[in-house]
C-alpha positions as CSV (number, residue, x, y, z in Angstrom):
1,M,-43.9,205.5,-96.6
2,T,-47.7,205.3,-97.3
3,A,-49.7,202.3,-96.1
4,T,-51.8,200.7,-98.9
5,T,-54.9,198.6,-98.7
6,N,-53.1,195.5,-99.7
7,G,-51.2,195.4,-96.4
8,T,-47.8,196.6,-97.8
9,G,-47.5,199.1,-94.9
10,L,-48.0,196.5,-92.2
11,R,-45.6,194.1,-93.8
12,N,-42.9,196.7,-93.9
13,I,-43.6,197.5,-90.2
14,R,-43.2,193.8,-89.3
15,K,-39.9,193.6,-91.2
16,L,-38.6,196.7,-89.5
17,G,-39.6,195.4,-86.0
18,P,-36.1,194.5,-84.7
19,E,-34.7,197.8,-86.1
20,M,-37.3,200.1,-84.4
21,E,-36.1,202.8,-82.0
22,L,-37.4,203.1,-78.5
23,E,-39.7,206.0,-79.2
24,E,-41.2,204.1,-82.2
25,A,-41.8,201.1,-80.0
26,R,-43.4,203.3,-77.3
27,Y,-45.7,204.8,-80.0
28,L,-46.7,201.4,-81.3
29,V,-47.5,200.1,-77.8
30,D,-49.8,203.1,-77.2
31,L,-51.3,202.7,-80.6
32,Y,-51.9,199.0,-80.1
33,Y,-54.0,199.6,-77.0
34,Q,-55.9,202.5,-78.5
35,I,-56.9,200.3,-81.5
36,Q,-57.7,197.4,-79.2
37,D,-60.0,199.6,-77.1
38,Y,-61.7,201.0,-80.2
39,R,-62.1,197.5,-81.7
40,K,-63.8,196.2,-78.5
41,A,-66.1,199.2,-78.3
42,S,-66.9,199.0,-82.0
43,A,-67.6,195.3,-81.9
44,N,-70.4,195.9,-79.4
45,Q,-71.9,198.5,-81.7
46,V,-71.7,196.1,-84.6
47,R,-73.4,193.4,-82.6
48,A,-76.2,195.8,-81.6
49,L,-76.7,197.0,-85.2
50,S,-76.7,193.4,-86.6
51,E,-79.6,192.2,-84.6
52,G,-82.5,191.4,-87.0
53,R,-80.5,192.3,-90.1
54,D,-78.9,190.3,-92.9
55,D,-75.1,190.1,-93.2
56,G,-75.3,192.1,-96.4
57,E,-76.8,195.1,-94.6
58,I,-73.9,195.5,-92.2
59,R,-71.2,194.6,-94.7
60,P,-69.4,198.0,-94.5
61,L,-69.2,197.8,-90.8
62,A,-67.9,194.3,-90.9
63,L,-65.2,195.2,-93.4
64,V,-64.1,198.1,-91.2
65,M,-63.7,195.7,-88.3
66,V,-61.7,193.3,-90.4
67,E,-59.3,196.1,-91.2
68,V,-59.0,197.2,-87.6
69,E,-58.3,193.7,-86.5
70,R,-55.7,193.3,-89.2
71,I,-53.9,196.5,-88.1
72,E,-54.0,195.4,-84.5
73,A,-52.5,192.0,-85.3
74,G,-49.8,193.6,-87.5
75,I,-48.7,195.9,-84.7
76,E,-48.6,192.9,-82.3
77,R,-46.4,191.0,-84.8
78,A,-44.0,194.0,-85.2
79,L,-43.7,194.2,-81.4
80,D,-43.3,190.5,-81.2
81,S,-40.2,190.8,-83.4
82,W,-38.9,193.8,-81.7
83,S,-39.2,192.4,-78.1
84,D,-37.7,189.1,-79.2
85,S,-34.5,190.9,-80.2
86,D,-34.1,192.5,-76.8
87,P,-32.6,190.2,-74.1
88,L,-34.5,191.8,-71.2
89,A,-37.8,191.9,-73.1
90,A,-37.3,188.2,-74.1
91,W,-36.7,187.4,-70.4
92,A,-40.0,189.2,-69.5
93,R,-41.9,187.2,-72.1
94,E,-41.1,184.0,-70.2
95,I,-43.4,185.2,-67.5
96,R,-47.0,184.0,-67.7
97,G,-49.1,187.0,-68.4
98,I,-46.4,189.1,-70.1
99,G,-46.8,189.0,-73.9
100,P,-44.9,190.9,-76.7
101,V,-46.8,194.1,-76.3
102,I,-46.3,194.5,-72.6
103,A,-42.7,193.3,-72.8
104,S,-42.1,196.0,-75.5
105,G,-43.7,198.7,-73.4
106,L,-41.5,197.8,-70.4
107,A,-38.3,197.8,-72.6
108,A,-39.3,201.1,-74.2
109,H,-40.0,202.9,-70.9
110,I,-37.6,201.5,-68.4
111,D,-33.8,202.1,-68.5
112,V,-32.3,199.9,-65.8
113,T,-28.9,201.7,-66.2
114,K,-30.4,204.9,-65.0
115,T,-32.3,203.4,-62.1
116,E,-30.1,202.3,-59.2
117,T,-32.8,200.6,-57.2
118,A,-36.1,198.8,-57.8
119,G,-37.8,201.5,-55.8
120,G,-36.8,204.0,-58.5
121,V,-38.6,201.9,-61.1
122,W,-41.7,201.8,-58.8
123,R,-41.7,205.6,-58.5
124,F,-41.2,206.1,-62.2
125,A,-44.2,203.8,-62.8
126,G,-46.4,205.7,-60.4
127,L,-46.5,202.9,-57.8
128,D,-45.1,204.8,-54.9
129,P,-48.1,206.0,-52.8
130,S,-45.9,208.5,-50.9
131,M,-45.5,210.7,-54.1
132,K,-47.3,214.1,-53.9
133,W,-47.6,216.9,-56.3
134,G,-49.6,220.1,-56.3
135,K,-52.1,221.5,-58.8
136,G,-50.4,222.6,-61.9
137,E,-47.2,220.7,-61.2
138,K,-46.0,218.0,-63.5
139,R,-46.8,214.5,-62.2
140,P,-43.6,212.8,-60.9
141,Y,-44.1,209.6,-62.8
142,N,-44.7,208.2,-66.3
143,A,-48.4,208.0,-67.0
144,R,-48.1,205.6,-69.9
145,L,-45.9,203.2,-67.8
146,K,-48.4,203.4,-65.0
147,V,-51.2,202.3,-67.3
148,L,-49.0,199.5,-68.6
149,C,-48.4,198.3,-65.0
150,W,-52.1,198.2,-64.3
151,K,-52.5,195.9,-67.3
152,I,-49.7,193.7,-65.9
153,G,-51.5,193.4,-62.6
154,D,-54.7,192.7,-64.4
155,Q,-53.1,189.9,-66.3
156,F,-51.7,188.4,-63.1
157,K,-55.2,188.6,-61.5
158,K,-56.9,187.0,-64.5
159,R,-54.3,184.1,-64.7
160,H,-53.9,183.4,-61.0
161,N,-55.6,180.0,-61.3
162,E,-53.3,179.0,-64.1
163,E,-50.5,176.5,-63.3
164,G,-47.2,178.1,-63.6
165,C,-48.4,181.7,-63.2
166,F,-45.9,182.7,-60.5
167,Y,-47.0,186.3,-60.1
168,G,-50.7,185.3,-60.3
169,K,-50.1,183.2,-57.2
170,L,-48.4,186.1,-55.5
171,Y,-51.5,188.2,-56.3
172,E,-53.7,185.5,-54.8
173,Q,-51.7,185.3,-51.6
174,R,-51.6,189.1,-51.2
175,K,-55.3,189.4,-51.8
176,A,-56.0,186.9,-49.0
177,F,-53.7,188.9,-46.7
178,E,-55.4,192.2,-47.6
179,V,-58.8,190.8,-46.9
180,S,-57.7,189.3,-43.6
181,S,-56.0,192.4,-42.4
182,N,-59.0,194.6,-43.5
183,E,-61.4,192.5,-41.5
184,A,-59.1,192.6,-38.5
185,G,-59.4,196.4,-38.5
186,E,-55.9,197.1,-39.7
187,K,-56.9,199.4,-42.5
188,T,-58.7,202.0,-40.4
189,E,-56.0,204.7,-40.8
190,V,-56.0,204.3,-44.6
191,A,-59.8,204.3,-44.7
192,A,-60.0,207.5,-42.6
193,R,-57.4,209.2,-44.7
194,T,-59.3,208.3,-47.9
195,S,-62.6,209.5,-46.5
196,A,-61.0,212.9,-45.6
197,E,-59.2,213.4,-48.9
198,K,-61.7,212.2,-51.4
199,K,-65.4,212.9,-52.1
200,I,-66.9,209.4,-52.3
201,T,-70.3,209.6,-53.9
202,K,-71.2,205.9,-54.0
203,K,-73.3,205.2,-50.9
204,D,-72.1,201.6,-50.3
205,T,-68.5,202.5,-50.8
206,R,-68.7,205.6,-48.5
207,E,-70.3,203.6,-45.8
208,R,-67.6,200.9,-46.0
209,Y,-64.9,203.6,-45.5
210,E,-66.8,205.1,-42.6
211,E,-66.8,201.7,-41.0
212,G,-63.0,201.8,-41.1
213,K,-62.8,199.2,-43.8
214,L,-61.6,199.3,-47.4
215,P,-64.0,198.1,-50.2
216,D,-63.2,194.9,-52.0
217,G,-62.2,196.7,-55.2
218,R,-59.6,198.7,-53.3
219,L,-58.2,195.5,-51.8
220,D,-58.0,193.9,-55.2
221,L,-56.1,196.9,-56.6
222,R,-53.6,196.7,-53.7
223,A,-53.0,193.0,-54.3
224,M,-52.5,193.6,-58.1
225,R,-50.1,196.5,-57.4
226,W,-48.1,194.5,-54.9
227,A,-47.6,191.6,-57.3
228,T,-46.7,194.0,-60.1
229,K,-44.1,195.7,-57.9
230,I,-42.5,192.3,-57.1
231,F,-42.4,191.6,-60.9
232,L,-40.8,195.0,-61.6
233,A,-38.2,194.4,-58.9
234,H,-37.3,191.2,-60.6
235,Y,-37.3,192.8,-64.0
236,W,-34.9,195.5,-62.8
237,E,-32.7,193.0,-61.2
238,E,-32.5,190.8,-64.3
239,G,-31.8,193.9,-66.4
240,R,-28.9,195.0,-64.1
241,R,-27.5,191.5,-64.2
242,Q,-27.6,191.4,-68.0
243,Q,-25.7,194.8,-68.1
244,G,-23.2,193.7,-65.5
245,L,-24.3,196.4,-63.1
246,P,-24.3,196.3,-59.3
247,I,-27.5,195.0,-57.7
248,P,-27.8,196.4,-54.1
249,L,-29.9,194.5,-51.6
250,P,-33.5,195.8,-51.2
251,Y,-33.7,198.5,-48.5
252,A,-35.9,196.4,-46.2
253,I,-33.3,193.6,-46.2
254,A,-30.1,195.8,-46.1
255,N,-31.3,198.3,-43.5
256,L,-34.4,197.0,-41.7
257,G,-33.3,193.5,-41.0
258,H,-36.0,191.8,-43.0
259,A,-34.9,188.3,-44.1
260,H,-37.7,187.3,-46.5
261,R,-36.8,187.7,-50.2
262,I,-38.9,186.5,-53.1
263,E,-36.8,185.2,-55.9
264,A,-37.9,185.5,-59.5
265,P,-39.0,182.2,-61.1
266,N,-36.6,182.5,-64.1
267,L,-33.5,184.3,-63.0
């Protein structure tokens, strides 16, 4: 099917939304973010070129941006339809910060029937820091899902002041914990290992590590990652519940005697 300038192609994509296969949804999620990045970068160029010019002089650029925005919106509507037809994706969309594109990406990448623990989801998403692989070896996680998880954490961070943003509040709490433990000198081992394994060129950052402390940006990423992992554990648990599959207790509770358990806000 050939897309036409009158929008026929996009309308057909939107109609086929609920019928899309997993690979098609994965492709559209990736394409959406590629187009979004291009649109943001191009918008800056258009603004720079428009300074001191009449609208007529930049009309071709403006028209291109309109088309790009239309394609971006059309893909989002297709994924909106597709994710709304999937029970687990629909559950995820009830979470503040999880929209149709992210929900579609999660549903297209994660198969809860093949992952018997939440930890398995974390490893597949590249969120297990213990994973190691050598030069030339295939990375032991899904790179596209890892990027998606960063976007999830970023949404929780941006929305942590919003009322009802459950995982945003978890991010906020974890960030306070990370800062407090860092200042108390509890990150010296991590700081030393990072200094030994990585070549840090930025002077301020290198000095912070040499002091036995982690820079604020690293603490922020740790808090984002922690909140995202809690969300993924809840996502996995809800998916297993919907499929009628067993849900074993987390390792820390079942084997290490930990009692604290964070329940999802909408189970």
